[in-house]
C-alpha positions as CSV (number, residue, x, y, z in Angstrom):
1,M,70.6,79.9,-5.9
2,K,69.4,83.2,-4.6
3,T,65.8,83.8,-3.6
4,G,64.5,87.4,-3.3
5,L,61.4,89.0,-1.9
6,V,59.6,91.8,-3.8
7,L,57.0,93.8,-1.9
8,E,54.4,96.1,-3.5
9,G,53.4,99.4,-2.0
10,G,49.9,99.9,-0.5
11,G,49.9,101.7,2.8
12,V,47.9,99.7,5.5
13,K,47.7,96.8,3.0
14,G,51.3,96.1,3.9
15,A,49.8,94.3,6.9
16,Y,48.7,91.6,4.4
17,Q,52.4,91.1,3.5
18,A,53.3,90.7,7.1
19,G,50.8,88.0,7.5
20,V,52.1,86.2,4.4
21,L,55.7,86.5,5.6
22,K,54.7,85.0,9.0
23,A,53.3,81.9,7.2
24,I,56.3,81.6,4.9
25,S,58.7,82.0,7.8
26,E,56.9,79.2,9.7
27,S,57.7,76.9,6.8
28,G,61.4,77.6,7.2
29,V,61.9,79.8,4.2
30,E,64.4,82.6,4.4
31,F,65.0,85.2,1.6
32,D,68.5,86.4,0.6
33,G,67.3,89.9,-0.1
34,A,64.2,92.1,-0.1
35,V,63.1,95.1,-2.2
36,G,60.0,97.2,-2.2
37,T,58.3,100.4,-2.6
38,S,56.4,102.6,-0.1
39,I,55.1,100.3,2.7
40,G,56.8,97.5,0.8
41,A,60.1,99.3,1.3
42,V,59.4,99.6,5.0
43,N,58.5,95.9,5.4
44,S,61.6,95.0,3.3
45,A,63.9,97.1,5.6
46,L,62.5,95.5,8.7
47,Y,62.8,92.0,7.2
48,I,66.4,92.3,6.2
49,E,67.3,93.8,9.6
50,G,65.4,91.5,12.0
51,G,63.4,89.0,10.1
52,V,59.7,88.5,10.2
53,N,59.4,89.1,13.9
54,R,60.7,92.7,13.3
55,V,58.0,93.2,10.7
56,L,55.3,91.8,12.9
57,D,56.4,93.9,15.9
58,M,55.8,97.1,13.9
59,W,52.4,96.0,12.7
60,A,51.4,95.1,16.2
61,N,51.8,98.8,17.2
62,I,50.6,100.7,14.1
63,N,47.3,102.4,14.0
64,L,45.8,105.8,12.9
65,S,47.4,107.7,15.7
66,T,50.8,106.5,14.7
67,V,50.3,107.7,11.1
68,L,48.4,110.9,11.8
69,D,49.2,113.5,14.4
70,I,45.9,113.2,16.2
71,D,45.5,112.5,19.9
72,R,44.6,108.9,20.8
73,D,41.6,109.9,22.8
74,V,40.3,111.9,19.9
75,M,40.8,108.9,17.7
76,Q,38.7,106.8,20.0
77,K,35.9,109.3,20.1
78,L,35.9,109.5,16.3
79,K,35.9,105.7,16.1
80,H,32.9,105.5,18.4
81,K,31.3,108.7,17.0
82,D,31.3,110.3,20.4
83,L,31.1,113.8,18.9
84,D,31.0,116.0,22.0
85,A,31.5,119.8,21.8
86,A,35.2,119.6,22.6
87,L,35.8,117.1,19.9
88,V,33.8,119.1,17.3
89,K,35.9,122.2,18.3
90,Y,39.1,120.1,17.9
91,I,38.2,118.8,14.5
92,G,37.2,122.3,13.4
93,K,40.6,123.7,14.4
94,Q,42.4,120.9,12.5
95,I,40.4,121.5,9.4
96,I,41.3,125.1,9.5
97,S,44.9,124.3,9.9
98,I,45.0,121.2,7.5
99,N,48.4,122.1,6.1
100,S,49.8,122.1,9.6
101,L,48.1,118.7,10.4
102,V,49.6,117.1,7.2
103,Y,53.0,118.5,7.9
104,K,53.0,117.4,11.6
105,S,51.6,114.0,10.6
106,A,54.5,113.4,8.1
107,L,56.9,114.1,11.0
108,H,54.9,111.9,13.3
109,A,54.9,109.0,10.9
110,A,58.6,109.3,10.2
111,A,59.4,109.3,13.9
112,F,57.3,106.2,14.3
113,L,59.3,104.4,11.6
114,R,62.6,105.6,13.0
115,G,61.7,103.8,16.2
116,Y,61.7,100.5,14.4
117,I,64.2,100.7,11.5
118,S,67.9,100.8,12.4
119,E,70.4,101.9,9.7
120,E,73.2,100.0,11.6
121,G,71.1,96.9,11.6
122,M,70.3,97.2,7.9
123,R,74.0,97.8,7.0
124,N,75.2,94.9,9.1
125,S,72.6,92.5,7.6
126,K,74.0,90.1,5.0
127,K,70.7,90.3,3.2
128,D,70.3,92.7,0.2
129,F,67.9,95.6,0.4
130,G,66.6,98.0,-2.2
131,C,63.7,100.5,-2.7
132,A,62.2,102.8,-5.3
133,V,61.7,106.5,-4.8
134,Y,60.7,109.4,-7.1
135,C,62.8,112.6,-7.1
136,L,60.6,115.6,-7.7
137,S,63.7,117.9,-8.0
138,D,65.1,115.9,-10.9
139,K,61.7,114.6,-12.2
140,K,62.8,111.0,-12.3
141,G,62.4,107.7,-10.5
142,L,65.3,106.0,-8.8
143,E,65.9,102.4,-7.8
144,L,68.5,102.1,-5.1
145,M,70.2,99.3,-3.2
146,K,71.5,100.0,0.2
147,E,75.1,100.2,-1.0
148,D,74.0,103.0,-3.4
149,I,72.9,105.1,-0.4
150,D,75.3,107.2,1.6
151,E,75.9,106.5,5.3
152,G,73.4,108.2,7.5
153,E,70.7,108.4,4.8
154,L,69.4,104.9,4.5
155,I,66.4,105.4,6.7
156,D,65.7,108.7,5.0
157,F,65.3,106.9,1.7
158,V,63.1,104.3,3.2
159,I,60.9,107.1,4.5
160,A,61.1,108.9,1.2
161,S,59.9,105.7,-0.6
162,A,56.9,105.7,1.8
163,T,56.1,109.4,1.6
164,Y,52.6,109.3,0.2
165,P,51.9,112.2,-2.1
166,I,49.4,113.8,0.3
167,F,52.4,114.5,2.6
168,P,55.2,117.0,2.1
169,P,58.1,115.6,0.1
170,K,61.0,114.1,2.0
171,V,64.1,116.4,1.6
172,I,67.5,114.8,1.4
173,R,70.5,116.9,0.5
174,D,68.2,119.7,-0.8
175,K,66.4,117.4,-3.1
176,K,62.7,116.5,-2.7
177,Y,61.5,112.8,-2.9
178,I,58.1,111.2,-2.7
179,D,56.6,107.7,-2.8
180,G,58.3,105.5,-5.4
181,G,54.9,104.1,-6.3
182,V,54.5,106.8,-8.9
183,F,57.5,105.2,-10.7
184,D,57.7,101.5,-9.9
185,N,55.6,99.8,-7.2
186,M,57.6,96.6,-7.3
187,P,61.3,97.2,-8.2
188,S,62.2,93.6,-9.0
189,K,64.9,94.7,-11.4
190,L,67.1,95.6,-8.5
191,L,67.4,91.9,-7.6
192,K,67.4,90.5,-11.1
193,D,70.4,92.7,-11.9
194,R,72.2,91.1,-8.9
195,G,71.7,87.6,-10.2
196,Y,68.7,86.4,-8.2
197,D,67.3,83.2,-9.6
198,R,63.9,83.2,-7.9
199,L,61.6,86.1,-6.9
200,V,58.6,85.9,-4.7
201,F,56.2,88.8,-5.1
202,I,53.7,89.7,-2.4
203,R,51.2,92.1,-3.8
204,T,48.8,94.4,-1.9
205,N,46.4,94.8,-4.9
206,M,44.4,92.3,-6.8
207,E,45.7,90.7,-10.0
208,D,43.8,92.9,-12.4
209,K,45.6,96.0,-11.2
210,V,48.7,96.1,-13.4
211,W,51.8,97.9,-12.2
212,Q,54.2,100.0,-14.3
213,K,57.0,97.5,-14.9
214,K,55.0,94.3,-15.4
215,Q,56.8,93.8,-18.7
216,D,60.1,93.2,-16.9
217,I,58.8,90.1,-15.1
218,N,60.0,86.6,-16.1
219,D,57.1,84.4,-15.1
220,K,59.3,81.2,-15.0
221,N,61.4,82.7,-12.2
222,S,58.6,84.5,-10.4
223,F,55.9,83.4,-7.9
224,F,53.1,85.7,-6.9
225,I,51.0,85.8,-3.8
226,I,48.0,88.1,-4.4
227,P,45.0,89.1,-2.3
228,K,41.8,87.5,-3.4
229,M,39.8,90.5,-2.5
230,D,40.1,94.3,-2.8
231,L,41.8,95.5,0.4
232,G,40.5,99.0,-0.1
233,H,42.1,102.4,0.7
234,A,45.8,102.6,1.5
235,M,45.7,105.2,4.3
236,N,43.0,103.8,6.6
237,F,45.3,102.5,9.3
238,T,42.8,101.3,11.8
239,S,43.7,98.5,14.2
240,E,40.8,96.5,12.9
241,R,42.0,96.6,9.3
242,V,45.6,95.8,10.3
243,A,44.3,92.7,12.2
244,K,42.1,91.7,9.3
245,F,44.9,92.0,6.7
246,L,47.4,90.1,8.9
247,A,44.9,87.2,9.2
248,L,44.1,87.3,5.4
249,G,47.8,87.3,4.6
250,Y,48.6,84.5,6.9
251,E,45.8,82.4,5.4
252,D,47.0,83.1,1.8
253,G,50.6,82.5,2.8
254,K,49.7,79.0,4.1
255,A,47.7,78.3,0.9
256,A,50.6,79.5,-1.2
257,I,53.1,77.1,0.4
258,S,50.9,74.1,-0.3
259,G,49.7,75.5,-3.6
260,G,53.1,75.7,-5.4
261,L,55.5,77.9,-3.5
262,A,57.3,75.0,-1.8
263,D,57.8,73.4,-5.2
264,F,58.9,76.7,-6.7
265,L,61.5,77.2,-4.0
266,S,62.8,73.7,-4.3
267,K,63.7,74.0,-8.0
């Protein structure tokens, strides 16, 4: 029996998935492979490389200043509304050069991810990995397993999958790619096609938000862990929200284990 993990995209709401994974890991469950889109692809990549501790390590260090190219001191002043003259001047300059800010932030976020994801570690892992991306150049979505991706480009495709449309497209071999969420926010077919018997889905959105490929899901072989409340906007990466979502995910993960997940995995 092969058990797979499917992680939905959702920006900062990926912290919820990390909390769920912590609870599941504490129960002794290990997944044979993980796939995802956007932040789900990032969490999946970290999981197959270094397990749940690698996922939690990244989330312990992520905040607005790791996603946006804005000085930490400025972030603190914005957070506490300490709008002195220097800060107002700084913000004004950034607004004037918003294109530069977005471009620099994309590079900044990519550099942060490269500090945590290792292509060598992912390649050496016995666990399967896959992600969804959308190719603007070819106007089509792609679902790729790690063996489908050329050497040296694996992290590029993880970053491409997580390239939110407000950021410039990720360019790989002269083709432009963006967040796979515009195509398939939970690419479970990648694991189904490889003979996985059981799939555990960790969503970042509430149950009433339907994703593009829901019709592909076999409910008998699927178990869903879903937030009970709306987790809000995807790009608000404050430390407070990360901590809140980690705690919510951990609580829901514990509830899932006693509420049917343990039985599902024992079949």
